[in-house]
C-alpha positions as CSV (number, residue, x, y, z in Angstrom):
1,M,26.9,158.5,-93.7
2,K,26.3,155.0,-94.4
3,T,29.0,152.6,-94.3
4,F,29.7,150.4,-97.3
5,P,32.7,148.1,-97.7
6,L,35.5,148.9,-100.1
7,S,35.8,146.2,-102.8
8,M,37.5,145.6,-106.2
9,D,35.2,146.8,-108.9
10,S,37.1,146.0,-112.1
11,L,40.5,144.6,-113.2
12,H,42.2,145.1,-116.6
13,Y,45.3,143.3,-117.8
14,E,47.3,144.6,-120.9
15,I,50.2,143.3,-122.7
16,R,51.9,145.4,-125.6
17,Y,54.2,143.5,-128.1
18,E,56.0,143.8,-131.1
19,Y,55.9,141.7,-134.4
20,G,52.3,140.5,-133.9
21,N,51.5,140.8,-137.6
22,L,50.3,137.2,-137.9
23,Y,47.1,138.7,-136.4
24,F,46.1,139.4,-140.0
25,D,46.4,135.8,-140.9
26,R,45.6,133.9,-137.7
27,C,42.8,136.1,-135.9
28,G,40.2,133.4,-136.9
29,Q,42.4,130.6,-135.6
30,C,42.7,132.5,-132.2
31,V,39.0,132.8,-131.8
32,N,38.3,129.3,-132.7
33,D,41.0,128.0,-130.3
34,I,39.6,130.1,-127.4
35,E,36.0,129.1,-128.0
36,R,36.8,125.5,-128.0
37,N,39.4,125.6,-125.0
38,C,38.0,128.4,-122.7
39,E,34.5,127.5,-121.3
40,G,31.9,130.2,-121.7
41,W,33.9,132.4,-124.2
42,R,32.3,133.3,-127.5
43,F,33.1,135.4,-130.4
44,M,31.9,138.9,-130.7
45,T,33.5,140.7,-133.6
46,A,36.8,140.8,-135.8
47,D,38.1,143.1,-138.3
48,P,41.6,144.3,-139.5
49,S,41.8,146.5,-136.5
50,K,40.9,144.2,-133.5
51,G,39.4,140.9,-132.4
52,L,36.8,140.9,-129.5
53,L,35.5,138.0,-127.5
54,E,33.4,137.8,-124.4
55,C,32.5,135.5,-121.4
56,P,29.1,136.9,-120.5
57,A,28.7,134.7,-117.5
58,K,31.6,136.2,-115.8
59,S,31.6,139.5,-117.4
60,F,35.1,138.8,-119.0
61,S,36.0,140.3,-122.3
62,A,39.3,140.0,-124.3
63,Q,40.5,142.2,-127.2
64,F,43.6,141.7,-129.2
65,T,45.3,143.3,-132.2
66,H,48.7,143.1,-134.0
67,N,50.4,145.1,-131.2
68,R,48.2,144.8,-128.0
69,F,46.2,142.2,-125.7
70,V,43.7,143.5,-123.2
71,F,41.6,141.2,-120.8
72,S,39.0,142.9,-118.7
73,A,36.9,141.7,-115.7
74,S,34.2,144.4,-115.4
75,K,32.4,143.0,-112.5
76,A,35.2,141.7,-110.3
77,S,33.7,142.2,-106.9
78,S,31.8,138.9,-107.0
79,L,34.9,136.9,-108.3
80,E,38.0,135.5,-106.8
81,I,41.2,137.2,-108.0
82,K,42.6,133.7,-108.7
83,S,40.1,132.9,-111.2
84,I,40.5,136.1,-112.9
85,A,44.2,135.7,-113.3
86,R,43.7,132.0,-114.4
87,E,41.1,133.0,-117.1
88,A,43.4,136.0,-118.3
89,N,46.3,133.6,-118.8
90,N,44.3,131.0,-120.5
91,V,43.1,133.2,-123.1
92,W,46.6,135.0,-123.5
93,K,48.5,131.7,-124.0
94,I,46.5,131.1,-127.0
95,I,46.9,134.3,-128.7
96,K,50.5,134.2,-127.8
97,A,51.0,130.9,-129.6
98,N,48.9,131.7,-132.5
99,L,50.6,134.9,-133.2
100,G,54.3,133.8,-132.3
101,L,54.9,136.5,-129.9
102,D,58.2,136.7,-128.1
103,Q,59.1,140.3,-127.8
104,F,57.3,142.4,-125.4
105,L,57.2,146.3,-124.8
106,R,55.0,146.4,-121.5
107,Q,52.7,144.7,-119.3
108,G,50.2,146.2,-117.0
109,C,47.6,145.4,-114.5
110,R,45.0,148.1,-113.5
111,V,42.9,147.7,-110.6
112,Y,39.9,149.8,-109.4
113,F,38.7,149.9,-105.9
114,L,35.4,151.6,-105.0
115,K,34.2,152.8,-101.6
116,P,30.5,153.5,-102.2
117,A,28.8,156.7,-101.1
118,T,25.3,157.9,-101.6
119,S,26.2,161.4,-103.0
120,T,29.1,163.2,-104.6
121,E,29.6,165.2,-101.3
122,E,29.7,161.9,-99.4
123,A,32.4,160.6,-101.7
124,E,34.4,163.7,-101.5
125,K,34.4,163.4,-97.7
126,L,35.9,159.9,-98.2
127,I,38.7,161.3,-100.1
128,D,39.3,164.1,-97.7
129,K,39.7,161.4,-95.0
130,A,42.3,159.4,-97.1
131,E,45.9,159.0,-96.1
132,V,46.9,161.3,-99.0
133,Y,44.9,164.5,-99.6
134,F,45.0,167.9,-101.1
135,D,44.2,171.2,-99.4
136,I,44.2,174.4,-101.2
137,P,46.4,177.1,-99.8
138,Q,45.0,179.8,-97.4
139,R,45.8,182.5,-99.9
140,L,43.3,181.0,-102.3
141,I,40.6,180.7,-99.6
142,D,41.1,184.3,-98.7
143,L,40.3,185.2,-102.3
144,G,37.1,183.4,-102.3
145,F,38.1,179.9,-103.7
146,C,36.9,176.7,-102.1
147,K,37.6,173.1,-103.0
148,K,34.9,171.2,-105.0
149,N,36.4,168.0,-106.0
150,S,39.7,166.2,-105.5
151,H,41.6,164.2,-108.2
152,L,44.9,163.1,-106.7
153,T,47.7,161.4,-108.9
154,T,50.9,160.1,-108.0
155,V,53.6,157.7,-109.5
156,V,55.8,155.5,-107.3
157,T,58.5,152.9,-108.4
158,R,59.9,149.7,-106.8
159,G,62.4,147.9,-108.8
160,D,61.3,147.4,-112.2
161,F,57.7,148.2,-111.6
162,E,55.8,151.6,-111.6
163,Y,52.4,152.4,-109.9
164,R,50.3,155.2,-110.9
165,I,47.9,155.8,-108.0
166,Q,44.8,158.0,-108.4
167,L,42.2,158.8,-105.8
168,M,38.9,160.5,-107.0
169,S,35.2,160.7,-106.4
170,I,33.3,159.3,-109.4
171,T,29.5,159.3,-110.6
172,R,28.2,156.4,-112.7
173,F,24.8,157.1,-114.3
174,E,24.4,153.5,-115.4
175,A,24.8,152.3,-111.8
176,M,22.2,151.8,-109.2
177,N,20.6,155.1,-108.0
178,P,20.9,155.4,-104.1
179,D,17.4,156.8,-104.0
180,L,16.3,153.1,-104.4
181,L,17.9,152.3,-101.2
182,I,15.2,151.7,-98.2
183,R,15.8,154.3,-95.7
184,E,13.1,153.4,-93.1
185,D,14.2,151.9,-89.8
186,P,12.6,148.4,-89.8
187,R,12.3,148.7,-85.8
188,F,9.4,151.1,-86.5
189,L,7.7,148.9,-89.0
190,S,6.2,146.3,-86.9
191,S,3.8,144.7,-89.4
192,K,6.5,144.1,-92.1
193,Q,9.6,144.4,-90.1
194,K,11.4,141.2,-91.4
195,E,10.4,141.8,-94.8
196,I,11.6,145.3,-95.0
197,R,15.0,144.5,-93.2
198,L,15.5,141.7,-95.9
199,Q,14.8,144.3,-98.6
200,K,17.0,146.8,-97.2
201,L,19.8,144.5,-96.8
202,Q,19.4,143.1,-100.4
203,R,19.4,146.8,-101.8
204,M,22.4,147.7,-99.8
205,S,24.3,144.8,-101.2
206,E,23.2,145.5,-104.7
207,Y,24.3,149.3,-104.3
208,S,27.6,148.2,-102.7
209,A,28.3,146.1,-106.0
210,N,27.2,148.7,-108.4
211,P,27.2,152.3,-106.9
212,M,26.4,155.6,-108.5
213,Y,28.6,157.5,-106.4
214,A,31.9,156.3,-104.8
215,A,35.5,157.3,-103.9
216,C,37.7,155.4,-106.3
217,L,41.2,154.1,-105.9
218,D,42.7,153.4,-109.3
219,V,46.1,151.8,-109.3
220,D,48.0,151.1,-112.6
221,C,50.8,148.5,-112.1
222,Y,53.1,148.2,-115.0
223,Q,56.4,146.9,-116.2
224,A,58.3,148.3,-119.3
225,L,60.3,145.7,-121.6
226,P,59.6,142.4,-119.7
227,N,61.7,139.5,-120.8
228,N,58.9,137.1,-120.5
229,I,55.2,137.1,-119.9
230,L,53.7,135.1,-117.0
231,A,50.1,136.6,-116.9
232,E,48.6,134.8,-114.0
233,E,51.6,135.4,-111.8
234,F,51.9,139.0,-112.7
235,I,48.2,139.6,-112.0
236,L,48.2,138.0,-108.6
237,E,51.5,139.6,-107.5
238,Q,50.3,143.1,-108.5
239,Y,46.9,142.6,-107.1
240,N,48.6,141.7,-103.6
241,V,50.8,144.7,-103.9
242,V,47.8,146.9,-104.3
243,A,45.7,145.3,-101.6
244,S,48.6,145.1,-99.2
245,N,50.0,148.6,-99.8
246,F,47.6,150.9,-101.3
247,V,44.0,150.0,-100.3
248,S,44.9,151.5,-96.9
249,L,45.2,154.8,-98.5
250,L,41.4,155.1,-98.9
251,E,40.5,152.9,-96.0
252,K,42.3,155.2,-93.3
253,K,39.8,156.5,-90.7
């Protein structure tokens, strides 16, 4: 089994609010202000159901409606969490001001961490080694049942916050195929040893950032009826909770 580092794959921040009907009048002003004040952002589409903007250089996107705002960092492994939180906050402040928002129903930050593997079976072995796991009872084994996949979900609370934690193996067909990894040992390729080693390291790095197979830790951190929204602080705080307390669930040897 190859050893790949566990890293944050993506982050999604959501706010749900009431009385955002100024969206229907001020969607265009929101778009203009974001394009003028947030570097790299560009308008994609807008209609009565939603407005969508993207920052392609950083793989960010933002979607907003009359009752919901969602910011996504879809390739978070190469970015600092502080830059993600700051960008989400910059976009949110513009939308909040234009729509006159002051009553909030929920805010949440959902973080995906991946531990790459080279097959579904390998990813399942990683789940079986996790700090929490599921074993089928012996009576089912005696009846001929055997475990194929695990998808573990639990919800824990602390203070005003809830955390839905999921562990599962995933397959992403749009990602890099592990068959493209160079498997030869460069010690036995004397004529092109250095070249092969560099290619191998590069492809391992590429696969680690975008694996087809992986063990996934999905943590949705949310707060109901927040009095105020401080997007940057919330994202940083909840990321630290996940990194400090929940990542070890999948990293346990």
